[in-house]
DOSE-937031 format. One record per residue (C-alpha): x, y, z; residue in three letters. Coordinates in steps of 0.1 Angstrom, whole numbers. Layout:
<nodes>
NODE,X,Y,Z,ALA
...
</nodes>
This chain:
<nodes>
NODE,539,-506,453,UNK
NODE,523,-488,424,UNK
NODE,511,-457,442,UNK
NODE,475,-444,447,UNK
NODE,447,-456,426,UNK
NODE,439,-436,395,UNK
NODE,406,-418,389,UNK
NODE,395,-446,365,UNK
NODE,402,-481,376,UNK
NODE,386,-502,348,UNK
NODE,397,-499,312,UNK
NODE,386,-516,280,UNK
NODE,408,-524,250,UNK
NODE,398,-493,230,UNK
NODE,405,-470,260,UNK
NODE,439,-486,266,UNK
NODE,449,-483,230,UNK
NODE,439,-446,229,UNK
NODE,456,-437,262,UNK
NODE,491,-444,248,UNK
NODE,504,-460,280,UNK
NODE,540,-474,281,UNK
NODE,545,-510,273,UNK
NODE,510,-513,258,UNK
NODE,501,-515,221,UNK
NODE,485,-486,203,UNK
NODE,458,-505,185,UNK
NODE,427,-522,199,UNK
NODE,434,-555,182,UNK
NODE,470,-556,196,UNK
NODE,457,-549,232,UNK
NODE,431,-577,228,UNK
NODE,459,-601,217,UNK
NODE,481,-591,246,UNK
NODE,452,-597,271,UNK
NODE,446,-631,256,UNK
NODE,483,-640,256,UNK
NODE,488,-629,293,UNK
NODE,454,-644,303,UNK
NODE,442,-611,320,UNK
NODE,406,-625,321,UNK
NODE,416,-655,342,UNK
NODE,429,-633,371,UNK
NODE,402,-632,398,UNK
NODE,389,-597,403,UNK
NODE,410,-583,375,UNK
NODE,385,-586,346,UNK
NODE,348,-581,341,UNK
NODE,323,-581,314,UNK
NODE,320,-547,296,UNK
NODE,287,-529,300,UNK
NODE,268,-516,271,UNK
NODE,266,-523,234,UNK
NODE,294,-544,219,UNK
NODE,302,-565,250,UNK
NODE,339,-575,256,UNK
NODE,360,-572,288,UNK
NODE,372,-544,310,UNK
NODE,405,-548,329,UNK
NODE,415,-534,363,UNK
NODE,444,-510,361,UNK
NODE,465,-532,385,UNK
NODE,469,-559,359,UNK
NODE,487,-536,335,UNK
NODE,525,-535,331,UNK
NODE,545,-516,357,UNK
NODE,553,-485,338,UNK
NODE,516,-482,326,UNK
NODE,505,-485,362,UNK
NODE,530,-458,373,UNK
NODE,518,-434,345,UNK
NODE,481,-440,356,UNK
NODE,490,-436,393,UNK
NODE,508,-403,386,UNK
NODE,476,-389,371,UNK
NODE,493,-381,338,UNK
NODE,465,-398,318,UNK
NODE,430,-382,316,UNK
NODE,403,-407,322,UNK
NODE,377,-409,294,UNK
NODE,342,-402,302,UNK
NODE,326,-434,314,UNK
NODE,290,-423,313,UNK
NODE,273,-395,294,UNK
NODE,262,-364,313,UNK
NODE,228,-362,327,UNK
NODE,216,-338,300,UNK
NODE,230,-361,272,UNK
NODE,213,-391,289,UNK
NODE,179,-375,289,UNK
NODE,184,-364,253,UNK
NODE,190,-400,244,UNK
NODE,159,-410,264,UNK
NODE,138,-383,244,UNK
NODE,152,-396,211,UNK
NODE,142,-432,219,UNK
NODE,108,-447,209,UNK
NODE,80,-458,232,UNK
NODE,91,-494,231,UNK
NODE,126,-485,243,UNK
NODE,112,-463,271,UNK
NODE,89,-491,283,UNK
NODE,120,-514,284,UNK
NODE,139,-488,304,UNK
NODE,110,-487,329,UNK
NODE,110,-525,332,UNK
NODE,148,-525,339,UNK
NODE,143,-498,365,UNK
NODE,117,-520,382,UNK
NODE,141,-550,382,UNK
NODE,168,-529,399,UNK
NODE,143,-517,425,UNK
NODE,134,-553,434,UNK
NODE,171,-563,437,UNK
NODE,177,-534,460,UNK
NODE,146,-543,480,UNK
NODE,159,-579,486,UNK
NODE,193,-565,495,UNK
NODE,176,-544,521,UNK
NODE,159,-575,534,UNK
NODE,192,-592,542,UNK
NODE,201,-611,510,UNK
NODE,234,-607,493,UNK
NODE,235,-589,459,UNK
NODE,242,-622,441,UNK
NODE,213,-639,458,UNK
NODE,191,-610,451,UNK
NODE,200,-609,414,UNK
NODE,195,-647,411,UNK
NODE,160,-645,427,UNK
NODE,148,-614,406,UNK
NODE,162,-631,374,UNK
NODE,142,-662,382,UNK
NODE,110,-642,390,UNK
NODE,112,-619,359,UNK
NODE,125,-644,335,UNK
NODE,156,-624,327,UNK
NODE,192,-636,327,UNK
NODE,214,-628,357,UNK
NODE,240,-612,333,UNK
NODE,214,-587,321,UNK
NODE,206,-577,357,UNK
NODE,242,-572,365,UNK
NODE,245,-550,333,UNK
NODE,215,-529,345,UNK
NODE,232,-524,379,UNK
NODE,264,-514,362,UNK
NODE,246,-488,340,UNK
NODE,232,-470,371,UNK
NODE,262,-473,393,UNK
NODE,269,-439,408,UNK
NODE,238,-423,392,UNK
NODE,212,-404,411,UNK
NODE,179,-423,415,UNK
NODE,160,-395,397,UNK
NODE,182,-400,366,UNK
NODE,184,-438,365,UNK
NODE,156,-441,339,UNK
NODE,175,-421,314,UNK
NODE,207,-443,318,UNK
NODE,188,-475,313,UNK
NODE,178,-467,277,UNK
NODE,191,-494,253,UNK
NODE,217,-477,231,UNK
NODE,206,-498,202,UNK
NODE,172,-482,203,UNK
NODE,186,-447,196,UNK
NODE,192,-448,159,UNK
NODE,220,-427,147,UNK
NODE,208,-397,126,UNK
NODE,214,-400,89,UNK
NODE,235,-368,90,UNK
NODE,259,-384,115,UNK
NODE,266,-414,93,UNK
NODE,303,-416,85,UNK
NODE,300,-442,57,UNK
NODE,284,-418,32,UNK
NODE,307,-395,13,UNK
NODE,298,-359,20,UNK
NODE,308,-348,-16,UNK
NODE,283,-373,-31,UNK
NODE,255,-361,-9,UNK
NODE,263,-325,-17,UNK
NODE,261,-334,-54,UNK
NODE,227,-349,-50,UNK
NODE,214,-321,-29,UNK
NODE,226,-293,-52,UNK
NODE,209,-310,-82,UNK
NODE,177,-317,-63,UNK
NODE,172,-282,-48,UNK
NODE,162,-264,-80,UNK
NODE,130,-246,-91,UNK
NODE,124,-271,-119,UNK
NODE,117,-297,-91,UNK
NODE,136,-327,-106,UNK
NODE,128,-361,-90,UNK
NODE,152,-374,-64,UNK
NODE,156,-406,-85,UNK
NODE,169,-387,-115,UNK
NODE,192,-366,-93,UNK
NODE,205,-398,-77,UNK
NODE,212,-414,-111,UNK
NODE,231,-384,-123,UNK
NODE,251,-382,-92,UNK
NODE,260,-419,-94,UNK
NODE,271,-414,-130,UNK
NODE,294,-385,-121,UNK
NODE,307,-402,-89,UNK
NODE,316,-435,-106,UNK
NODE,334,-416,-134,UNK
NODE,354,-395,-111,UNK
NODE,361,-421,-83,UNK
NODE,359,-456,-98,UNK
NODE,365,-476,-67,UNK
NODE,343,-455,-43,UNK
NODE,312,-470,-28,UNK
NODE,278,-454,-36,UNK
NODE,251,-453,-8,UNK
NODE,217,-467,-18,UNK
NODE,188,-444,-27,UNK
NODE,168,-450,5,UNK
NODE,198,-438,26,UNK
NODE,202,-407,5,UNK
NODE,165,-400,8,UNK
NODE,167,-403,46,UNK
NODE,198,-381,47,UNK
NODE,180,-354,26,UNK
NODE,150,-355,49,UNK
NODE,172,-351,79,UNK
NODE,196,-325,66,UNK
NODE,173,-302,45,UNK
NODE,146,-283,64,UNK
NODE,111,-279,50,UNK
NODE,114,-241,45,UNK
NODE,147,-246,26,UNK
NODE,132,-273,4,UNK
NODE,101,-252,-4,UNK
NODE,120,-220,-11,UNK
NODE,146,-236,-34,UNK
NODE,121,-259,-52,UNK
NODE,89,-239,-52,UNK
NODE,99,-203,-49,UNK
NODE,95,-173,-26,UNK
NODE,57,-171,-28,UNK
NODE,54,-207,-16,UNK
NODE,78,-199,13,UNK
NODE,56,-170,23,UNK
NODE,25,-192,23,UNK
NODE,43,-216,46,UNK
NODE,43,-191,74,UNK
NODE,11,-191,94,UNK
NODE,-14,-163,85,UNK
NODE,-20,-135,109,UNK
NODE,-51,-138,130,UNK
NODE,-68,-104,132,UNK
NODE,-97,-97,156,UNK
NODE,-128,-78,146,UNK
NODE,-145,-79,180,UNK
NODE,-137,-43,189,UNK
NODE,-148,-28,155,UNK
NODE,-181,-12,145,UNK
NODE,-199,-11,112,UNK
NODE,-184,13,86,UNK
NODE,-152,16,106,UNK
NODE,-136,-1,77,UNK
NODE,-150,-13,44,UNK
NODE,-132,-34,18,UNK
NODE,-136,-33,-19,UNK
NODE,-125,-55,-48,UNK
NODE,-136,-67,-82,UNK
NODE,-148,-103,-88,UNK
NODE,-150,-118,-123,UNK
NODE,-179,-143,-126,UNK
NODE,-173,-176,-145,UNK
NODE,-205,-171,-165,UNK
NODE,-210,-159,-201,UNK
NODE,-233,-129,-203,UNK
NODE,-247,-111,-234,UNK
NODE,-237,-75,-227,UNK
NODE,-253,-47,-247,UNK
NODE,-229,-32,-272,UNK
NODE,-206,-62,-273,UNK
NODE,-206,-87,-302,UNK
NODE,-193,-116,-281,UNK
NODE,-204,-128,-247,UNK
NODE,-184,-114,-218,UNK
NODE,-177,-125,-182,UNK
NODE,-191,-97,-161,UNK
NODE,-171,-82,-133,UNK
NODE,-187,-70,-101,UNK
NODE,-173,-42,-80,UNK
NODE,-185,-46,-44,UNK
NODE,-179,-29,-11,UNK
NODE,-182,-51,20,UNK
NODE,-182,-42,57,UNK
NODE,-151,-57,74,UNK
NODE,-168,-59,108,UNK
NODE,-200,-78,99,UNK
NODE,-190,-92,65,UNK
NODE,-222,-78,48,UNK
NODE,-220,-69,11,UNK
NODE,-231,-32,11,UNK
NODE,-230,-19,-25,UNK
NODE,-222,-34,-59,UNK
NODE,-224,-28,-96,UNK
NODE,-217,-48,-127,UNK
NODE,-194,-37,-156,UNK
NODE,-178,-56,-185,UNK
NODE,-143,-46,-174,UNK
NODE,-126,-34,-142,UNK
NODE,-125,4,-143,UNK
NODE,-122,34,-120,UNK
NODE,-156,48,-131,UNK
NODE,-175,19,-117,UNK
NODE,-155,21,-85,UNK
NODE,-165,58,-83,UNK
NODE,-202,51,-88,UNK
NODE,-203,22,-63,UNK
NODE,-186,43,-37,UNK
NODE,-213,69,-43,UNK
NODE,-240,43,-37,UNK
NODE,-223,32,-5,UNK
NODE,-221,67,9,UNK
NODE,-256,77,-2,UNK
NODE,-272,46,14,UNK
NODE,-251,40,45,UNK
NODE,-228,70,51,UNK
NODE,-191,79,49,UNK
NODE,-168,50,61,UNK
NODE,-139,58,84,UNK
NODE,-114,39,63,UNK
NODE,-112,16,33,UNK
NODE,-91,-15,25,UNK
NODE,-82,-18,-11,UNK
NODE,-53,-31,-32,UNK
NODE,-33,-9,-56,UNK
NODE,-49,-20,-88,UNK
NODE,-53,6,-115,UNK
NODE,-91,9,-109,UNK
NODE,-86,17,-72,UNK
NODE,-53,36,-73,UNK
NODE,-66,60,-100,UNK
NODE,-59,96,-91,UNK
NODE,-97,104,-93,UNK
NODE,-102,81,-63,UNK
NODE,-70,82,-42,UNK
NODE,-50,111,-56,UNK
NODE,-27,127,-31,UNK
NODE,-23,96,-10,UNK
NODE,15,92,-3,UNK
NODE,15,54,-2,UNK
NODE,-5,47,-33,UNK
NODE,25,31,-51,UNK
NODE,8,35,-84,UNK
NODE,14,62,-111,UNK
NODE,36,92,-104,UNK
NODE,31,110,-72,UNK
NODE,36,148,-72,UNK
NODE,29,177,-48,UNK
NODE,5,192,-74,UNK
NODE,-18,161,-74,UNK
NODE,-54,170,-71,UNK
NODE,-68,152,-40,UNK
NODE,-89,121,-49,UNK
NODE,-125,117,-38,UNK
NODE,-117,95,-8,UNK
NODE,-91,119,7,UNK
NODE,-115,148,1,UNK
NODE,-140,131,24,UNK
NODE,-114,124,51,UNK
NODE,-114,86,45,UNK
NODE,-82,68,55,UNK
NODE,-69,44,28,UNK
NODE,-53,11,38,UNK
NODE,-35,-7,9,UNK
NODE,-37,-45,10,UNK
NODE,-10,-68,-4,UNK
NODE,-18,-75,-41,UNK
NODE,-26,-111,-50,UNK
NODE,-29,-120,-13,UNK
NODE,-63,-134,-4,UNK
NODE,-54,-135,33,UNK
NODE,-51,-97,34,UNK
NODE,-88,-91,23,UNK
NODE,-116,-111,40,UNK
NODE,-139,-103,11,UNK
NODE,-121,-131,-8,UNK
NODE,-140,-156,14,UNK
NODE,-173,-141,1,UNK
NODE,-162,-144,-35,UNK
NODE,-156,-181,-29,UNK
NODE,-193,-185,-20,UNK
NODE,-203,-165,-50,UNK
NODE,-183,-188,-73,UNK
NODE,-205,-217,-61,UNK
NODE,-239,-201,-55,UNK
NODE,-240,-177,-85,UNK
NODE,-217,-190,-112,UNK
NODE,-231,-226,-108,UNK
NODE,-267,-215,-104,UNK
NODE,-291,-237,-123,UNK
NODE,-305,-207,-141,UNK
NODE,-270,-203,-157,UNK
NODE,-267,-239,-168,UNK
NODE,-248,-240,-201,UNK
NODE,-232,-206,-195,UNK
NODE,-206,-217,-169,UNK
NODE,-171,-213,-182,UNK
NODE,-150,-230,-155,UNK
NODE,-126,-213,-131,UNK
NODE,-95,-220,-153,UNK
NODE,-88,-230,-189,UNK
NODE,-82,-267,-182,UNK
NODE,-114,-269,-162,UNK
NODE,-139,-261,-190,UNK
NODE,-172,-281,-188,UNK
NODE,-184,-302,-216,UNK
NODE,-211,-276,-225,UNK
NODE,-187,-247,-226,UNK
NODE,-199,-218,-247,UNK
NODE,-233,-232,-255,UNK
NODE,-253,-204,-239,UNK
NODE,-250,-168,-229,UNK
NODE,-272,-153,-202,UNK
NODE,-290,-119,-209,UNK
NODE,-277,-91,-187,UNK
NODE,-311,-84,-171,UNK
NODE,-316,-121,-162,UNK
NODE,-281,-124,-148,UNK
NODE,-286,-92,-127,UNK
NODE,-319,-105,-113,UNK
NODE,-304,-138,-101,UNK
NODE,-274,-120,-87,UNK
NODE,-295,-96,-67,UNK
NODE,-314,-126,-52,UNK
NODE,-283,-145,-43,UNK
NODE,-265,-115,-27,UNK
NODE,-296,-108,-6,UNK
NODE,-296,-145,5,UNK
NODE,-258,-142,12,UNK
NODE,-264,-114,37,UNK
NODE,-294,-129,53,UNK
NODE,-282,-165,56,UNK
NODE,-280,-175,93,UNK
NODE,-254,-197,110,UNK
NODE,-223,-176,103,UNK
NODE,-194,-187,124,UNK
NODE,-172,-155,127,UNK
NODE,-161,-142,160,UNK
NODE,-188,-115,159,UNK
NODE,-216,-134,142,UNK
NODE,-219,-164,166,UNK
NODE,-246,-181,145,UNK
NODE,-263,-149,133,UNK
NODE,-265,-136,98,UNK
NODE,-245,-107,84,UNK
NODE,-276,-85,83,UNK
NODE,-283,-90,120,UNK
NODE,-247,-83,130,UNK
NODE,-246,-51,108,UNK
NODE,-280,-38,119,UNK
NODE,-272,-42,155,UNK
NODE,-239,-24,153,UNK
NODE,-252,2,128,UNK
NODE,-279,13,153,UNK
NODE,-253,22,179,UNK
NODE,-225,35,158,UNK
NODE,-218,71,149,UNK
NODE,-224,76,112,UNK
NODE,-211,105,92,UNK
NODE,-235,116,64,UNK
NODE,-225,133,32,UNK
NODE,-239,166,19,UNK
NODE,-256,170,-15,UNK
NODE,-224,185,-30,UNK
NODE,-203,156,-17,UNK
NODE,-227,131,-32,UNK
NODE,-224,148,-66,UNK
NODE,-187,143,-65,UNK
NODE,-191,106,-73,UNK
NODE,-209,111,-106,UNK
NODE,-190,109,-138,UNK
NODE,-179,140,-157,UNK
NODE,-187,151,-192,UNK
NODE,-168,183,-200,UNK
NODE,-174,207,-228,UNK
NODE,-211,199,-234,UNK
NODE,-227,228,-253,UNK
NODE,-263,238,-244,UNK
NODE,-288,245,-271,UNK
NODE,-289,281,-283,UNK
NODE,-326,286,-278,UNK
NODE,-336,271,-244,UNK
NODE,-302,258,-230,UNK
NODE,-312,221,-232,UNK
NODE,-284,195,-230,UNK
NODE,-281,162,-250,UNK
NODE,-260,134,-237,UNK
NODE,-260,98,-250,UNK
NODE,-290,105,-272,UNK
NODE,-309,117,-241,UNK
NODE,-321,153,-237,UNK
NODE,-321,171,-203,UNK
NODE,-337,204,-195,UNK
NODE,-350,224,-165,UNK
NODE,-365,258,-162,UNK
NODE,-333,276,-152,UNK
NODE,-313,264,-182,UNK
NODE,-322,293,-205,UNK
NODE,-293,311,-187,UNK
NODE,-267,288,-202,UNK
NODE,-281,288,-237,UNK
NODE,-252,284,-262,UNK
NODE,-226,280,-235,UNK
NODE,-203,250,-228,UNK
NODE,-208,234,-194,UNK
NODE,-197,204,-174,UNK
NODE,-223,177,-167,UNK
NODE,-220,150,-140,UNK
NODE,-241,119,-145,UNK
NODE,-247,83,-135,UNK
NODE,-238,61,-165,UNK
NODE,-260,32,-152,UNK
NODE,-290,55,-147,UNK
NODE,-292,82,-174,UNK
NODE,-328,90,-165,UNK
NODE,-318,103,-131,UNK
NODE,-307,136,-147,UNK
NODE,-276,157,-148,UNK
NODE,-258,179,-123,UNK
NODE,-246,209,-143,UNK
NODE,-215,230,-135,UNK
NODE,-198,259,-154,UNK
NODE,-163,255,-167,UNK
NODE,-149,272,-136,UNK
NODE,-164,244,-114,UNK
NODE,-194,263,-99,UNK
NODE,-226,244,-94,UNK
NODE,-254,256,-116,UNK
NODE,-283,232,-110,UNK
NODE,-300,200,-118,UNK
NODE,-312,191,-154,UNK
NODE,-340,167,-155,UNK
NODE,-344,140,-182,UNK
NODE,-371,147,-207,UNK
NODE,-387,115,-219,UNK
NODE,-399,113,-255,UNK
NODE,-437,110,-258,UNK
NODE,-457,90,-283,UNK
NODE,-467,108,-315,UNK
NODE,-505,107,-309,UNK
NODE,-504,108,-271,UNK
NODE,-530,135,-263,UNK
NODE,-526,133,-226,UNK
NODE,-488,138,-229,UNK
NODE,-494,168,-252,UNK
NODE,-518,184,-226,UNK
NODE,-494,178,-198,UNK
NODE,-466,193,-218,UNK
NODE,-487,224,-226,UNK
NODE,-497,228,-190,UNK
NODE,-461,227,-179,UNK
NODE,-451,252,-206,UNK
NODE,-479,276,-195,UNK
NODE,-469,274,-159,UNK
NODE,-433,280,-168,UNK
NODE,-441,310,-190,UNK
NODE,-463,325,-162,UNK
NODE,-435,322,-137,UNK
NODE,-410,337,-161,UNK
NODE,-433,367,-167,UNK
NODE,-437,373,-130,UNK
NODE,-399,371,-125,UNK
NODE,-394,396,-154,UNK
NODE,-419,421,-140,UNK
NODE,-402,419,-106,UNK
NODE,-368,425,-121,UNK
NODE,-377,459,-138,UNK
NODE,-381,483,-108,UNK
NODE,-380,517,-128,UNK
NODE,-400,527,-159,UNK
NODE,-384,539,-191,UNK
NODE,-396,575,-185,UNK
NODE,-380,575,-150,UNK
NODE,-347,563,-164,UNK
NODE,-348,590,-192,UNK
NODE,-355,618,-168,UNK
NODE,-325,609,-146,UNK
NODE,-303,607,-177,UNK
NODE,-313,642,-188,UNK
NODE,-306,656,-153,UNK
NODE,-272,641,-153,UNK
NODE,-264,655,-188,UNK
NODE,-273,691,-178,UNK
NODE,-249,692,-149,UNK
NODE,-220,681,-171,UNK
NODE,-225,710,-197,UNK
NODE,-218,738,-172,UNK
NODE,-182,727,-163,UNK
NODE,-156,753,-175,UNK
NODE,-129,743,-201,UNK
NODE,-94,742,-185,UNK
NODE,-66,763,-200,UNK
NODE,-39,743,-218,UNK
NODE,-5,747,-202,UNK
NODE,16,736,-232,UNK
NODE,11,744,-269,UNK
NODE,28,728,-299,UNK
NODE,30,744,-334,UNK
NODE,18,722,-362,UNK
NODE,47,714,-386,UNK
NODE,35,716,-422,UNK
NODE,40,685,-444,UNK
NODE,66,688,-471,UNK
NODE,40,680,-497,UNK
NODE,16,707,-485,UNK
NODE,12,738,-509,UNK
NODE,35,767,-500,UNK
NODE,19,799,-488,UNK
NODE,28,829,-510,UNK
NODE,47,857,-493,UNK
NODE,29,891,-491,UNK
NODE,43,925,-482,UNK
NODE,47,931,-444,UNK
NODE,30,960,-428,UNK
NODE,49,985,-405,UNK
NODE,33,969,-374,UNK
NODE,46,934,-384,UNK
NODE,81,948,-391,UNK
NODE,81,965,-356,UNK
NODE,69,933,-339,UNK
NODE,96,912,-356,UNK
NODE,123,937,-346,UNK
NODE,111,935,-310,UNK
NODE,113,896,-311,UNK
NODE,149,898,-325,UNK
NODE,159,922,-298,UNK
NODE,145,899,-271,UNK
NODE,164,869,-286,UNK
NODE,196,890,-285,UNK
NODE,191,898,-249,UNK
NODE,185,861,-241,UNK
NODE,218,853,-258,UNK
NODE,236,880,-238,UNK
NODE,220,867,-206,UNK
NODE,232,832,-212,UNK
NODE,267,844,-221,UNK
NODE,273,865,-190,UNK
NODE,283,848,-156,UNK
NODE,254,835,-136,UNK
NODE,244,852,-105,UNK
NODE,246,828,-75,UNK
NODE,211,839,-65,UNK
NODE,198,829,-99,UNK
NODE,210,794,-95,UNK
NODE,180,786,-73,UNK
NODE,148,782,-95,UNK
NODE,126,791,-65,UNK
NODE,144,823,-59,UNK
NODE,143,833,-96,UNK
NODE,105,826,-96,UNK
NODE,101,847,-64,UNK
NODE,119,876,-80,UNK
NODE,97,875,-111,UNK
NODE,66,874,-89,UNK
NODE,78,904,-70,UNK
NODE,83,924,-102,UNK
NODE,49,914,-114,UNK
NODE,32,926,-82,UNK
NODE,52,959,-84,UNK
NODE,41,964,-120,UNK
NODE,5,956,-112,UNK
NODE,5,981,-83,UNK
NODE,16,1009,-107,UNK
NODE,53,1010,-99,UNK
NODE,75,1018,-129,UNK
NODE,101,991,-138,UNK
NODE,134,999,-154,UNK
NODE,140,988,-189,UNK
NODE,163,961,-178,UNK
NODE,138,947,-153,UNK
NODE,110,948,-178,UNK
NODE,131,930,-204,UNK
NODE,143,904,-179,UNK
NODE,107,897,-167,UNK
NODE,94,894,-203,UNK
NODE,122,870,-212,UNK
NODE,117,848,-180,UNK
NODE,80,846,-185,UNK
NODE,86,829,-218,UNK
NODE,109,802,-203,UNK
NODE,99,766,-193,UNK
NODE,112,773,-157,UNK
NODE,86,800,-152,UNK
NODE,58,778,-165,UNK
NODE,69,749,-142,UNK
NODE,72,771,-111,UNK
NODE,38,786,-119,UNK
NODE,21,752,-121,UNK
NODE,37,741,-88,UNK
NODE,25,773,-72,UNK
NODE,-11,768,-84,UNK
NODE,-11,732,-71,UNK
NODE,9,734,-39,UNK
NODE,7,771,-31,UNK
NODE,35,797,-31,UNK
NODE,65,788,-10,UNK
NODE,77,813,15,UNK
</nodes>
């Protein structure tokens, strides 16, 4: 008796060697030799062919030595997994190719026929023999198929019938390639200099053979497959091509314009044409640059100007053209280039990320009009749809037949054979450009989500007729003109001269000789100037005065007629400005002078004696008369009494200046009414009236009245 049967009854040589059972060898080869020596395969029902790849035999547990059977019967040995789990089986099925999947389906069909014959009454052996004859397969193969699906649910049989040889082992799971060698190749290959795999492999072989002389080196094709399987495409691109290439690998964002309206957002940018143009004022031909505003919703190019270089002044003028023609946009999409992020355009915007931002920044022209500013990612064509229009212009304008010989190529190594043989005059280039831009907007067959086969003009016009458009005032339109500060007007008539062009209007005599600020359009100097004073107040418009031919009689007559009309208007204005005659003004002046002569002269309250200069001549003394001697004696006596008054104790009543002044006033009234004062009272009153306290109290009484 060996006890109950174990969970696993059939074991192959590898499983027995790994289980470590008593009285059994611990290596696969030793187990196979023991089975051959004891003829396990000859015992009926104790051995069977092993299923799956590799073949061999499986042995029933009852043929094993006694102690091994006892260990298995006691359940002390965990049975290895005989079949992969359902999830693993289906993973193997998914990893297999189409050919292996077709073979698994054929195997499943053969098993179904065997089971069908069994159901009809045949034994399994007879059924297997009949199906093998019909399908041209060996009976052994059919028995193997049946063994593979033994105990497996019908729904999962297809996954278990996949030939294991069809599922190739991943290169990263190969155990015959040294990981250190592969790491050496990978570290050398994943560099921004982008070395070839062959050179990295050769260097790794040289290092590997010098460090480990007897080690095997995998062939190059295995290393290439291993790198492809172990290094992802994003990792390869980032380490070999850089961060920008990695960013481009990610799919671009798809943004819908279906719910927008015209002028809800306009995008602006500069485009440099690949054409040589003769620009006035430049010795050498230049490649002109076009500043353009385009409507994001429709794609129409709205306003543009040419300039030899990218600058904020042109951006300012083109923005003025846009607002003057179409209205004020709700928002703009621009990058933070110097020409767009200049403080004159976007000053005060917190996310400009260009130049220093301070709280004292003067608001730029766009924030002043309430336009929202969206900053696009620099050097990112996907962020601005206008780049798609520029691609069309590169083909339809730069390569126009009218510019043959002036094309420069789009990069230095792409110069044509006729490079630099011709330069197009600016007027001719501008004429062709205007024509091509008009065709660009009017060309039908546009495939955007809002065009649907229509042209940009049709899409824009349809939406513009329904949209709410905000118009700019005259003062707002003048903000886009360029500034010329400190321009001095002529002394005589106040005319201004700018860029050898003279400007004058009838009102300008008021600024004769003064410095003013002039706003102008650099591309159209004949449009006139908008004049402001230095404080920023608008004065008026100055028209351009064109020079006439020397013998042009009609121009002279027209000039004389305008001068006469101007002089007549100024005379009428002067007559209306003088409302009173000179005689009326003189009479009113005389009347005002007579009233002022009758006013009395006020009495001085304080007198100061003039101190004679030390260099002044001395006055000679003369003999004093008896009256003078008596007057001097009286003054000396009064001074003595004042000294005695200061020396004796002060009466508490006399401490109050108001009480002392009231006492003096009472003595004065008594004296004026004829009462006789004592000598002491008279002396005290005379002394007090000479003091500063008396004069101060007297002035207060006159101004504020006597205090009770």
